[in-house]
C-alpha positions in Angstrom: 5.4 -16.1 -4.6 7.2 -14.7 -1.6 10.0 -13.4 -3.9 7.4 -11.1 -5.5 5.6 -10.1 -2.4 8.5 -8.8 -0.4 9.8 -6.3 -3.0 6.2 -5.3 -3.7 5.7 -4.3 -0.1 9.0 -2.5 0.1 8.2 -0.6 -3.1 4.7 0.4 -1.8 6.2 1.6 1.5 8.7 3.8 -0.4 6.1 5.2 -2.8 3.8 6.0 0.1 6.6 7.8 1.9 7.4 9.8 -1.3 3.7 10.7 -1.6 3.8 12.3 1.9 6.3 14.9 0.7 5.1 18.2 -0.7 6.7 17.5 -4.1 4.5 14.9 -5.9 2.1 16.0 -8.6 -1.5 14.9 -9.2 -0.2 12.4 -11.9 2.0 10.8 -9.2 -1.1 10.2 -7.0 -2.9 8.5 -9.9 0.2 6.3 -10.5 0.4 5.6 -6.7 -3.2 4.6 -6.5 -2.9 2.2 -9.5 0.3 0.6 -8.1 -1.3 0.3 -4.7 -4.3 -1.4 -6.2 -2.1 -4.0 -7.9 0.4 -4.4 -5.1 -2.2 -4.8 -2.4 -4.0 -7.3 -4.5 -0.8 -9.4 -4.9 -0.1 -9.2 -1.1 -3.7 -10.1 -0.3 -3.5 -13.1 -2.6 -0.2 -14.2 -1.0 -1.6 -14.0 2.6 -4.8 -15.8 1.4 -2.7 -18.6 -0.2 -0.7 -19.2 2.9 -3.8 -19.1 5.1 -2.7 -16.1 7.1 -5.9 -14.1 7.2 -5.1 -11.6 9.9 -3.6 -9.0 7.5 -6.2 -9.2 4.8 -8.8 -6.8 6.3 -6.1 -4.2 6.8 -5.0 -4.6 3.2 -8.6 -4.4 2.0 -8.9 -1.1 3.8 -5.8 0.2 2.1 -7.1 -1.1 -1.2 -10.4 0.7 -0.8 -8.8 4.0 0.4 -6.3 4.1 -2.5 -8.5 2.7 -5.2 -8.2 4.6 -8.6 -11.7 3.7 -9.8 -13.8 5.5 -7.2 -11.3 7.8 -5.4 -11.8 9.4 -2.0 -11.4 13.2 -2.1 -9.8 14.1 1.1 -7.7 17.2 2.0 -4.0 17.3 1.5 -3.4 17.1 5.2 -5.4 13.9 5.6 -3.7 12.3 2.6 -0.3 13.1 4.2 -1.2 11.1 7.3 -2.8 8.3 5.3 0.3 8.0 3.1 2.6 7.9 6.2 0.4 5.4 7.9 0.2 3.2 4.8 4.0 3.5 4.4 4.6 2.3 7.9 2.1 -0.5 7.4 3.8 -1.7 4.2 7.1 -1.4 5.9 5.9 -3.5 8.8 4.5 -6.1 6.3 7.9 -6.2 4.6 9.6 -6.8 8.0 7.1 -9.6 8.8 7.7 -11.2 5.4 11.5 -11.0 5.7 11.4 -12.7 9.1 9.5 -15.7 7.7 
């Protein structure tokens, strides 16, 4: 399972960083939210299965914020910071997973 979770966290960190740039279109954000939903779910399941519950609440917050079903409508400036924060978070998760 760890072989799937580490690349998922790295991909999510990269996609979030790209979303902070002024280039992405509205379709990219829809794609990002769907991928974040799936990726966060996989990572939550992994942490739950190894009984490491500390990261799960943070991942649930990301899951709720980036959900594609009932999206939050925030300003572009707020989303830039949210994307950068989420990118750093998934980068940190990748680092923690790699150290294990």
